[in-house]
C-alpha positions in Angstrom: 71.4 108.7 100.4 74.2 106.2 101.2 74.4 104.5 104.2 75.7 105.6 106.9 77.5 102.6 107.9 79.0 102.1 104.6 80.5 105.3 104.6 82.2 104.7 108.0 83.6 101.0 106.4 84.9 103.5 103.9 86.9 105.4 106.1 87.8 102.3 108.2 89.3 100.7 105.6 91.0 103.7 104.3 92.7 103.6 107.7 93.7 100.0 107.4 95.7 100.4 104.4 97.4 103.7 105.8 98.7 102.2 108.6 99.4 99.0 106.8 101.2 100.8 104.3 103.2 103.4 106.0 105.9 101.0 107.8 107.0 99.7 104.1 107.9 103.2 103.2 109.8 104.2 106.6 111.9 101.0 105.9 112.2 102.1 102.3 113.3 105.9 103.6 115.6 104.5 106.2 118.1 102.9 103.8 120.4 105.8 103.6 121.6 105.3 107.6 119.4 108.2 109.0 119.3 109.0 112.0 116.1 107.5 113.6 115.1 111.3 115.0 116.2 112.5 111.8 113.8 110.4 109.8 111.4 111.0 112.0 111.3 115.1 111.7 111.7 114.9 108.1 108.3 112.5 107.8 106.6 114.9 110.3 106.9 117.9 107.8 106.9 115.6 104.6 103.2 115.0 106.3 102.1 118.4 107.6 102.8 119.7 103.6 100.8 116.7 102.2 97.9 117.6 105.0 97.7 120.9 104.0 96.2 120.8 100.6 93.4 118.8 102.3 93.0 121.1 105.1 92.1 124.0 102.5 89.7 121.8 100.2 87.7 121.3 103.6 88.5 124.9 104.9 89.1 124.0 108.1 90.8 126.1 110.7 93.6 124.0 112.5 92.5 125.8 115.8 91.0 124.0 118.9 89.6 125.4 122.0 92.6 126.0 124.6 91.4 123.0 127.1 92.1 120.8 124.7 95.6 121.5 123.5 97.3 120.2 126.7 95.6 116.4 125.4 96.8 117.1 121.9 100.4 118.0 123.2 100.6 115.0 125.1 99.2 112.8 122.3 102.1 114.2 120.1 104.5 113.3 122.5 103.6 109.8 123.5 102.4 108.9 119.8 104.5 110.8 116.8 107.5 111.6 118.7 108.1 109.0 121.5 106.1 105.7 119.7 106.7 106.6 116.6 110.6 107.4 116.7 111.4 103.7 118.9 109.0 102.3 115.6 111.2 103.7 113.1 114.4 102.5 115.1 112.9 99.1 115.4 111.7 98.7 111.3 115.7 99.3 110.9 116.8 96.7 113.6 114.6 93.9 112.6 112.5 95.0 109.5 108.7 96.0 109.0 107.3 92.4 108.9 108.7 91.8 112.6 107.8 94.9 114.0 104.7 95.8 113.2 102.8 93.2 115.1 104.7 93.5 117.9 104.3 97.1 118.1 100.2 96.3 117.5 100.4 95.2 121.0 99.3 98.5 121.9 95.8 97.4 121.8 96.3 94.8 125.0 97.9 98.4 126.7 95.3 100.3 125.8 92.8 97.8 128.1 94.7 97.5 130.6 95.2 101.0 131.1 91.6 101.3 130.5 90.5 99.5 133.4 93.2 100.6 135.7 92.5 104.7 134.6 88.8 104.6 134.2 87.7 101.5 136.1 86.2 99.5 132.8 85.5 95.7 133.2 87.4 92.7 131.7 85.2 90.1 130.2 86.4 86.3 129.9 86.8 87.4 126.1 89.0 90.5 126.4 91.5 88.2 129.2 91.3 85.6 126.1 92.2 88.3 123.1 94.9 89.3 126.0 96.7 85.9 126.2 96.7 85.7 122.2 98.5 88.9 121.8 100.6 87.9 124.8 101.4 84.6 123.0 102.1 86.7 119.5 105.3 88.1 121.9 106.5 85.0 122.9 106.4 84.1 119.2 108.2 87.0 118.4 110.9 86.9 121.1 111.3 83.3 119.6 112.3 84.2 116.4 115.2 86.7 117.7 118.0 84.3 117.2 117.2 84.6 113.5 117.0 88.3 112.9 120.8 89.4 114.0 122.5 90.1 116.8 121.0 93.5 117.0 117.3 91.8 117.6 116.8 91.9 121.4 117.7 96.4 120.8 114.5 96.4 117.9 112.3 94.1 120.1 112.5 96.3 123.2 112.2 99.4 120.9 108.7 97.7 119.4 107.4 97.4 123.0 108.6 100.9 124.0 106.8 101.7 120.8 103.5 100.0 122.0 103.5 101.7 125.4 103.5 105.3 123.5 100.7 104.7 121.0 98.5 103.6 123.9 99.5 106.3 125.9 98.7 108.6 123.1 95.5 106.7 122.2 94.5 107.4 125.9 94.6 111.0 125.6 93.3 110.9 122.3 89.9 109.5 124.0 89.3 113.5 125.0 89.7 114.7 122.2 87.0 112.1 120.4 84.1 113.7 122.8 84.5 117.2 121.3 83.5 118.1 118.3 86.1 119.6 116.8 87.0 117.9 113.2 89.7 115.6 112.8 91.3 117.1 110.5 92.0 120.4 112.8 93.3 117.9 115.6 95.3 115.7 113.4 97.1 118.5 111.1 97.8 120.7 114.5 99.1 117.6 116.4 101.6 117.3 113.3 102.5 120.6 113.3 103.0 120.4 117.0 105.5 117.1 116.2 107.8 119.2 113.6 108.1 122.0 116.2 109.2 119.8 119.3 111.3 117.1 116.6 113.1 120.4 115.0 114.1 121.5 118.7 114.6 118.1 119.7 117.3 117.5 117.0 118.6 121.2 117.5 119.7 120.2 121.1 120.9 116.8 120.1 123.3 118.4 117.7 121.8 116.2 114.6 122.0 119.0 111.9 118.9 118.1 109.8 119.4 120.0 106.3 116.6 118.7 103.8 118.0 120.0 100.7 121.3 118.0 101.2 119.0 115.0 102.0 118.3 112.7 98.9 115.3 114.0 97.3 113.5 110.2 97.0 114.4 109.9 100.8 112.3 113.0 101.4 109.5 111.9 99.3 109.7 107.9 100.6 109.0 109.4 104.4 107.1 112.0 103.7 104.5 109.5 101.8 104.9 107.4 104.6 104.5 110.2 107.4 101.0 111.0 105.3 99.6 107.5 105.9 100.8 106.9 109.3 100.1 109.7 111.5 98.0 111.9 108.6 95.6 110.3 106.5 95.1 107.3 108.1 94.5 108.6 111.6 91.9 111.5 110.0 89.9 108.0 107.9 90.2 106.2 111.8 88.9 109.1 113.2 86.4 109.6 110.9 85.4 105.7 110.8 84.6 106.1 114.4 82.4 108.8 114.2 80.0 106.5 111.8 80.9 103.3 113.1 82.2 103.8 116.8 85.5 102.9 118.1 84.5 98.8 118.4 83.8 98.6 114.8 86.6 101.0 113.7 89.0 99.5 115.7 87.9 95.7 114.8 89.0 96.5 110.9 91.9 98.6 111.4 93.6 95.9 114.2 94.4 94.1 111.0 96.7 96.6 109.4 99.7 93.8 111.5 98.7 91.4 108.4 98.9 93.7 106.1 102.1 95.3 107.0 104.1 92.0 107.4 102.1 90.9 104.0 103.3 93.5 102.2 106.6 93.5 103.7 107.8 90.1 103.1 105.8 90.4 99.5 107.4 93.8 98.1 110.0 94.4 100.1 111.6 91.0 100.2 111.7 90.2 103.9 112.3 86.6 104.8 108.8 84.6 105.4 108.9 83.4 108.8 105.6 81.1 110.0 106.4 82.3 113.5 106.2 86.4 112.3 103.1 85.5 110.1 101.5 83.5 113.3 102.0 85.9 115.6 100.4 89.4 113.2 97.1 86.9 113.1 97.4 86.4 116.7 97.7 90.4 117.0 94.6 90.5 114.9 92.3 88.1 116.3 93.5 89.0 120.1 92.7 93.1 119.3 89.6 92.2 118.0 88.7 90.3 121.0 89.6 93.4 123.2 87.3 95.6 121.4 
Protein backbone atom coordinates (compact mmCIF):
# COMPACT_ATOMS: atom_id res chain seq x y z
CA UNK A 1 0.00 0.00 0.00
CA UNK A 2 1.38 3.44 -0.96
CA UNK A 3 2.41 5.63 1.97
CA UNK A 4 -0.02 8.55 2.55
CA UNK A 5 2.86 11.05 2.69
CA UNK A 6 4.03 9.97 -0.77
CA UNK A 7 0.49 10.44 -2.13
CA UNK A 8 0.41 13.88 -0.55
CA UNK A 9 3.78 14.78 -2.09
CA UNK A 10 2.53 13.75 -5.54
CA UNK A 11 -0.51 16.00 -5.13
CA UNK A 12 1.63 18.90 -3.87
CA UNK A 13 4.14 18.64 -6.74
CA UNK A 14 1.24 18.50 -9.23
CA UNK A 15 -0.14 21.69 -7.66
CA UNK A 16 3.31 23.31 -7.80
CA UNK A 17 3.72 22.75 -11.54
CA UNK A 18 0.08 23.62 -12.28
CA UNK A 19 0.44 26.99 -10.56
CA UNK A 20 3.82 27.49 -12.18
CA UNK A 21 2.60 26.73 -15.71
CA UNK A 22 -0.67 28.68 -15.75
CA UNK A 23 0.86 32.22 -16.03
CA UNK A 24 2.71 31.16 -19.19
CA UNK A 25 -0.55 30.12 -20.87
CA UNK A 26 -2.17 33.39 -19.80
CA UNK A 27 0.68 35.40 -21.29
CA UNK A 28 0.43 33.55 -24.63
CA UNK A 29 -3.38 33.66 -24.68
CA UNK A 30 -3.54 37.44 -24.21
CA UNK A 31 -1.26 38.31 -27.11
CA UNK A 32 -4.28 39.20 -29.27
CA UNK A 33 -5.08 42.34 -27.23
CA UNK A 34 -7.94 40.78 -25.31
CA UNK A 35 -9.55 42.81 -22.53
CA UNK A 36 -8.55 41.20 -19.22
CA UNK A 37 -12.20 40.55 -18.30
CA UNK A 38 -12.71 38.84 -21.66
CA UNK A 39 -9.64 36.69 -21.07
CA UNK A 40 -10.79 35.82 -17.53
CA UNK A 41 -14.28 34.87 -18.74
CA UNK A 42 -12.94 32.68 -21.55
CA UNK A 43 -10.48 31.08 -19.15
CA UNK A 44 -13.19 30.32 -16.57
CA UNK A 45 -15.63 28.63 -18.97
CA UNK A 46 -12.77 26.76 -20.64
CA UNK A 47 -11.52 25.52 -17.27
CA UNK A 48 -15.05 24.42 -16.37
CA UNK A 49 -15.32 22.43 -19.61
CA UNK A 50 -11.99 20.69 -18.91
CA UNK A 51 -12.99 19.98 -15.29
CA UNK A 52 -16.28 18.32 -16.27
CA UNK A 53 -14.70 14.98 -17.32
CA UNK A 54 -12.96 14.81 -13.92
CA UNK A 55 -16.31 15.37 -12.21
CA UNK A 56 -17.88 12.58 -14.28
CA UNK A 57 -15.00 10.11 -13.87
CA UNK A 58 -14.96 10.45 -10.09
CA UNK A 59 -18.78 10.57 -9.92
CA UNK A 60 -18.74 13.68 -7.77
CA UNK A 61 -21.88 15.75 -7.26
CA UNK A 62 -21.19 19.52 -7.53
CA UNK A 63 -23.56 20.17 -4.63
CA UNK A 64 -22.47 21.48 -1.24
CA UNK A 65 -24.37 22.36 1.97
CA UNK A 66 -26.19 25.71 1.80
CA UNK A 67 -24.32 27.07 4.82
CA UNK A 68 -21.06 26.83 2.83
CA UNK A 69 -22.30 28.50 -0.36
CA UNK A 70 -21.51 32.02 0.88
CA UNK A 71 -17.89 31.03 1.47
CA UNK A 72 -17.67 29.65 -2.08
CA UNK A 73 -19.19 32.86 -3.49
CA UNK A 74 -16.81 35.09 -1.53
CA UNK A 75 -13.85 32.91 -2.49
CA UNK A 76 -14.89 33.15 -6.16
CA UNK A 77 -15.23 36.95 -6.00
CA UNK A 78 -11.96 37.54 -4.17
CA UNK A 79 -9.77 34.99 -5.97
CA UNK A 80 -10.67 34.06 -9.57
CA UNK A 81 -12.58 37.28 -10.31
CA UNK A 82 -10.81 40.16 -8.54
CA UNK A 83 -7.45 38.50 -7.90
CA UNK A 84 -7.06 36.82 -11.29
CA UNK A 85 -8.32 39.84 -13.25
CA UNK A 86 -5.58 41.93 -11.62
CA UNK A 87 -3.11 39.09 -12.24
CA UNK A 88 -3.95 38.86 -15.94
CA UNK A 89 -3.64 42.64 -16.23
CA UNK A 90 -0.24 42.57 -14.52
CA UNK A 91 1.03 39.78 -16.80
CA UNK A 92 -0.05 41.86 -19.78
CA UNK A 93 1.84 44.91 -18.47
CA UNK A 94 5.03 43.49 -16.93
CA UNK A 95 5.22 39.84 -18.03
CA UNK A 96 4.80 36.52 -16.23
CA UNK A 97 8.34 36.41 -14.84
CA UNK A 98 7.82 39.73 -12.99
CA UNK A 99 4.16 39.38 -12.01
CA UNK A 100 4.30 35.90 -10.47
CA UNK A 101 6.78 36.55 -7.62
CA UNK A 102 5.08 39.82 -6.69
CA UNK A 103 1.59 38.28 -6.69
CA UNK A 104 2.91 35.45 -4.52
CA UNK A 105 3.32 37.92 -1.66
CA UNK A 106 -0.26 36.90 -0.81
CA UNK A 107 1.30 34.46 1.70
CA UNK A 108 2.44 37.42 3.82
CA UNK A 109 -1.05 38.97 3.61
CA UNK A 110 -2.61 35.66 4.70
CA UNK A 111 -0.28 35.57 7.71
CA UNK A 112 -1.19 39.14 8.70
CA UNK A 113 -4.94 38.46 8.28
CA UNK A 114 -4.65 35.27 10.33
CA UNK A 115 -3.12 37.26 13.19
CA UNK A 116 -5.77 39.98 12.97
CA UNK A 117 -8.83 37.76 12.45
CA UNK A 118 -7.97 34.53 14.26
CA UNK A 119 -5.44 35.67 16.85
CA UNK A 120 -2.67 33.45 15.50
CA UNK A 121 0.79 34.05 16.97
CA UNK A 122 3.81 35.17 14.96
CA UNK A 123 7.22 33.64 15.65
CA UNK A 124 10.61 35.23 15.01
CA UNK A 125 10.91 32.95 11.97
CA UNK A 126 7.56 34.23 10.65
CA UNK A 127 8.67 37.85 11.03
CA UNK A 128 11.95 37.13 9.23
CA UNK A 129 9.99 35.42 6.42
CA UNK A 130 7.78 38.49 6.12
CA UNK A 131 10.86 40.70 5.89
CA UNK A 132 12.25 38.57 3.03
CA UNK A 133 8.95 38.83 1.13
CA UNK A 134 8.89 42.60 1.59
CA UNK A 135 12.49 42.68 0.32
CA UNK A 136 11.34 40.89 -2.84
CA UNK A 137 8.71 43.60 -3.40
CA UNK A 138 11.42 46.25 -3.12
CA UNK A 139 13.64 44.40 -5.63
CA UNK A 140 10.81 44.27 -8.16
CA UNK A 141 10.07 47.96 -7.58
CA UNK A 142 13.72 48.83 -8.26
CA UNK A 143 13.37 47.12 -11.63
CA UNK A 144 10.42 49.29 -12.67
CA UNK A 145 12.43 51.65 -14.89
CA UNK A 146 13.51 48.73 -17.06
CA UNK A 147 9.99 47.35 -17.47
CA UNK A 148 8.38 50.11 -19.55
CA UNK A 149 6.27 53.21 -19.00
CA UNK A 150 3.20 51.32 -17.77
CA UNK A 151 5.07 49.13 -15.29
CA UNK A 152 3.75 50.97 -12.20
CA UNK A 153 0.16 50.05 -13.11
CA UNK A 154 1.24 46.45 -13.58
CA UNK A 155 3.07 46.36 -10.24
CA UNK A 156 0.09 47.87 -8.40
CA UNK A 157 -2.16 45.28 -10.07
CA UNK A 158 0.15 42.54 -8.74
CA UNK A 159 -0.44 43.69 -5.18
CA UNK A 160 -4.19 43.93 -5.86
CA UNK A 161 -4.11 40.33 -7.07
CA UNK A 162 -2.17 39.26 -3.97
CA UNK A 163 -4.81 40.87 -1.71
CA UNK A 164 -7.61 39.12 -3.62
CA UNK A 165 -5.88 35.75 -3.30
CA UNK A 166 -5.29 36.28 0.42
CA UNK A 167 -8.97 37.02 1.04
CA UNK A 168 -9.95 33.99 -1.06
CA UNK A 169 -7.64 31.70 0.94
CA UNK A 170 -9.01 32.97 4.26
CA UNK A 171 -12.54 32.09 3.13
CA UNK A 172 -11.39 28.73 1.75
CA UNK A 173 -10.09 27.78 5.20
CA UNK A 174 -13.68 27.28 6.29
CA UNK A 175 -14.38 25.04 3.31
CA UNK A 176 -11.28 22.94 3.97
CA UNK A 177 -12.61 22.06 7.42
CA UNK A 178 -15.77 20.63 5.86
CA UNK A 179 -15.96 17.13 4.42
CA UNK A 180 -17.03 18.28 0.97
CA UNK A 181 -15.03 16.78 -1.92
CA UNK A 182 -12.40 19.28 -3.24
CA UNK A 183 -13.51 18.56 -6.82
CA UNK A 184 -17.07 19.63 -5.95
CA UNK A 185 -15.87 22.83 -4.26
CA UNK A 186 -13.65 23.92 -7.15
CA UNK A 187 -16.16 22.91 -9.85
CA UNK A 188 -18.94 24.92 -8.20
CA UNK A 189 -16.60 27.87 -7.64
CA UNK A 190 -15.47 27.84 -11.29
CA UNK A 191 -19.10 27.69 -12.45
CA UNK A 192 -20.00 30.68 -10.26
CA UNK A 193 -16.97 32.59 -11.58
CA UNK A 194 -18.04 31.95 -15.20
CA UNK A 195 -21.60 33.13 -14.51
CA UNK A 196 -20.54 36.26 -12.59
CA UNK A 197 -17.92 37.27 -15.15
CA UNK A 198 -20.38 36.78 -18.03
CA UNK A 199 -22.91 39.04 -16.28
CA UNK A 200 -20.19 41.61 -15.54
CA UNK A 201 -19.05 41.73 -19.16
CA UNK A 202 -22.68 42.27 -20.25
CA UNK A 203 -23.05 45.18 -17.81
CA UNK A 204 -19.81 46.71 -19.14
CA UNK A 205 -20.90 46.11 -22.77
CA UNK A 206 -18.00 43.78 -23.46
CA UNK A 207 -19.52 41.51 -26.08
CA UNK A 208 -17.80 38.16 -25.69
CA UNK A 209 -18.52 36.00 -28.71
CA UNK A 210 -16.56 32.78 -28.33
CA UNK A 211 -17.10 31.88 -31.99
CA UNK A 212 -15.39 35.10 -33.11
CA UNK A 213 -12.26 34.47 -31.06
CA UNK A 214 -9.15 32.80 -32.38
CA UNK A 215 -9.41 29.07 -31.68
CA UNK A 216 -5.83 28.95 -30.43
CA UNK A 217 -6.57 31.74 -27.95
CA UNK A 218 -9.59 29.86 -26.59
CA UNK A 219 -7.59 26.65 -26.16
CA UNK A 220 -4.55 28.31 -24.55
CA UNK A 221 -6.59 30.33 -22.04
CA UNK A 222 -8.73 27.28 -21.23
CA UNK A 223 -5.66 25.17 -20.49
CA UNK A 224 -4.21 27.97 -18.38
CA UNK A 225 -7.47 28.22 -16.43
CA UNK A 226 -7.59 24.45 -15.99
CA UNK A 227 -4.14 24.47 -14.36
CA UNK A 228 -4.53 27.75 -12.48
CA UNK A 229 -8.05 27.70 -10.99
CA UNK A 230 -9.10 24.09 -11.54
CA UNK A 231 -6.73 21.14 -11.46
CA UNK A 232 -4.03 22.98 -9.52
CA UNK A 233 -6.37 23.99 -6.69
CA UNK A 234 -7.87 20.48 -6.51
CA UNK A 235 -4.36 19.02 -6.24
CA UNK A 236 -3.53 21.54 -3.53
CA UNK A 237 -6.62 20.72 -1.47
CA UNK A 238 -5.86 17.00 -1.76
CA UNK A 239 -2.24 17.63 -0.74
CA UNK A 240 -3.45 19.48 2.36
CA UNK A 241 -5.65 16.49 3.22
CA UNK A 242 -2.63 14.15 3.28
CA UNK A 243 0.20 16.46 4.37
CA UNK A 244 -1.48 19.27 6.24
CA UNK A 245 -1.51 22.91 5.18
CA UNK A 246 2.08 23.60 6.26
CA UNK A 247 3.90 20.97 4.22
CA UNK A 248 1.61 21.30 1.19
CA UNK A 249 1.99 25.09 1.10
CA UNK A 250 5.76 24.76 1.54
CA UNK A 251 6.03 22.81 -1.72
CA UNK A 252 3.48 24.91 -3.66
CA UNK A 253 5.21 28.14 -2.62
CA UNK A 254 8.02 27.33 -5.08
CA UNK A 255 5.69 28.10 -8.02
CA UNK A 256 7.08 31.67 -8.51
CA UNK A 257 10.52 30.19 -9.15
CA UNK A 258 9.03 27.76 -11.68
CA UNK A 259 7.01 30.48 -13.44
CA UNK A 260 9.90 32.92 -13.60
CA UNK A 261 12.33 30.28 -14.89
CA UNK A 262 9.93 29.01 -17.55
CA UNK A 263 8.92 32.51 -18.66
CA UNK A 264 12.58 33.41 -19.21
CA UNK A 265 13.37 30.10 -20.91
CA UNK A 266 10.25 29.43 -23.00
CA UNK A 267 8.70 32.87 -23.53
CA UNK A 268 12.07 34.56 -24.01
CA UNK A 269 11.30 37.16 -21.36
CA UNK A 270 14.40 39.12 -20.42
CA UNK A 271 16.60 37.60 -17.72
CA UNK A 272 16.63 40.03 -14.79
CA UNK A 273 18.81 39.26 -11.78
CA UNK A 274 16.58 41.24 -9.40
CA UNK A 275 13.42 39.42 -10.54
CA UNK A 276 14.98 35.96 -10.22
CA UNK A 277 16.30 36.91 -6.77
CA UNK A 278 12.84 38.25 -5.84
CA UNK A 279 11.23 34.93 -6.82
CA UNK A 280 13.73 33.05 -4.66
CA UNK A 281 13.14 35.42 -1.71
CA UNK A 282 9.36 34.92 -2.01
CA UNK A 283 9.84 31.15 -1.92
CA UNK A 284 12.14 31.27 1.13
CA UNK A 285 9.96 33.83 2.89
CA UNK A 286 6.74 31.90 2.20
CA UNK A 287 8.23 28.71 3.66
CA UNK A 288 9.16 30.60 6.83
CA UNK A 289 5.56 31.77 7.22
CA UNK A 290 4.12 28.23 7.22
